[in-house]
N, C-alpha and C positions, 0 to 999 in steps of 0.2 A: 647540648646548647644550640642545636640546629635552629630551634624556634627563635632564640635570642638573636642569632646571626641573621635569620630571615627578617626580623624587625630592623636590624641595622641596615640590611640591604634595601628594605622598603623606604627607610628614612634617607638613604643615600640618593634615592631617586628624587624624593622631595620631602620637606618637613610636613608632618601631619599631626592632627590631634588624635586622641585615642579612638574616637568613634570611627574615623576614617581607616585607621589601622585595623580595628576589629572587623570592619567590612571585608578587608583583604583576606581574612581567615575564615570567612563565612561560607555557607553552601553556595554552589554555583559560581565559584571563583576558581582560578587556577591554583592559587595557594591553598584554598580550602579543599581542593581535590587531593592535594598532597598531604596536608595536615589541617585538621579542624582545631580551632582554639577558642574556647569560651572567653568572653570579654573579661571576666574576673581574673582569669589566668594571664591574659594579656597585660592587664594593669600590674600584676605582680612582676611580670618580666620587665615591664617598663621601669618600675621602681628599682629593680636589681641593676638594670643597665645604667640608670641614672647614678646610682651609688658607685658603680665602677668608673664613672666618668666617660662612658662611651656615648651617652646621649645627654643633651641638655633640654631644658624646656623654658618657654616663656608664656606668660598669660596674654591671651589675645582678647581684648574687650569685644563684646557683642551688644547690639542694641536690644534693650528689654529682656536680656538674658544674662545669666552669670558669665563671667569671662571663662574661656576654655584654654586648656593647656596645650600648646603646640610643641611637639617634640622634634628635635633635629639632631643630626649626627655631629659629634665632636671630632677633632683631629685624631684623638686616641681611638674613637669608635671607627673612624675610617681606616686607620692602620689595622685594627683588629679584623675588620671586615675583609680587607685585602689579604691578610694572612690566611684567614679561613678559606676564602675563595681560591687561593693559590694551591691548596693541598687536596690531592685526591682522597677520597674516603678509603680507609684501610680494611673495611669489612664489607663483604658482599651485601649483607643485610642492611647496611647503611645507604646503599644506592637508592632504595625506594623513597627514603625520606630526605636525608641530608644532601645527597648528590642532586636529586631533583630540585631541591630548593636552590642549591648553588647554580645549577644550570638555568633555572628560571630567572634568578636575579641577574646573572650575566646576560641572558637574553634581553632583559628589560633595560639594563643600564650600560652594558659594555658588550654589544653584540660581537665585536671582533674577538672577544675572549671565549666565546662558546666553543669554537673548534678546538682551541688549545685545551680547554677544560675537559672536553669529551675525549680528546686524544690521550691526555695524561691518565684519565680514568680508565680508558681502554687498555693502556699499557699495564696499569695495575691489575686489571682483570685478566690479562694474558699471563701475568705472573701467578695469579690464583690458579689458572688453568694448568700451567706447567706443574705447579706444586701438587695439585689434586691428581693429575695423571701419574705422577711419580708415586704418590701414596696408594693409588689404586693398584699399581703394578706390584706393590709389596704387601697388600692387605690380604689376610687369610680369613678373617671373620666375615661371614656372609652378610650379617646385618650391617656392620660398619661399612662394608663394601657398598651396600645399597645406599647408605647415607652419603658416602663420598661420590657415588655416581650421580645422585640427585644434585649435589652441590656443583659437580662438574657440568651437568646439563644446564643448571641455572647460569653459571658463569659463561658458558658458550652462548647462551641466548642473550645475556647482557652484553657480551662483546659485539654481537651482531647488532643489537639495539643501539649501542654506543656509536657504531659506524653511522647509523641513521641520524643520531643526535648531532653528529659533527656537521651535518649538512643543512640544518634548519635555517631558514631565512630570518633575518632580523626584522623586528616589527617596525612599522612605519613610525617615524618620530622618536626612535629609541635614542638613548644617550643622555648623559648627565653633564 
């Protein structure tokens, strides 16, 4: 549900219509660099979020064009977004998509949260490292050992990267 939470986060920054949201997931955007989403899939996610009561919509009239639907976050959606943002990801493979989305949304809307988010994820990563080191010490199968060593190298690199992520400057004009 990382994509749905990304939509919630974008709507927390400001209400938007579908086309504006779709542009956020397009090529040459930060969100698009993390995950590309076709507009048809975006609208499916918007319907799902609206059914859950996490977003609402209003028709906005336009001159000489049909009215467009503008989506905004509901209080339940805000609560769900805050719950999601407050939890580190629990699998290394989820850092590339889910954690990056969390970090970007915090960076855009709550810059003071970036350091805490990265620190908590780094602590989770350090637990992965400790567990992998223990498993490596006991592993006898050569191929499984190779797999564990690769995962350990990934987590060590991620821990170092998370140290860097803790220090990014907030964007100009950030905040909601």
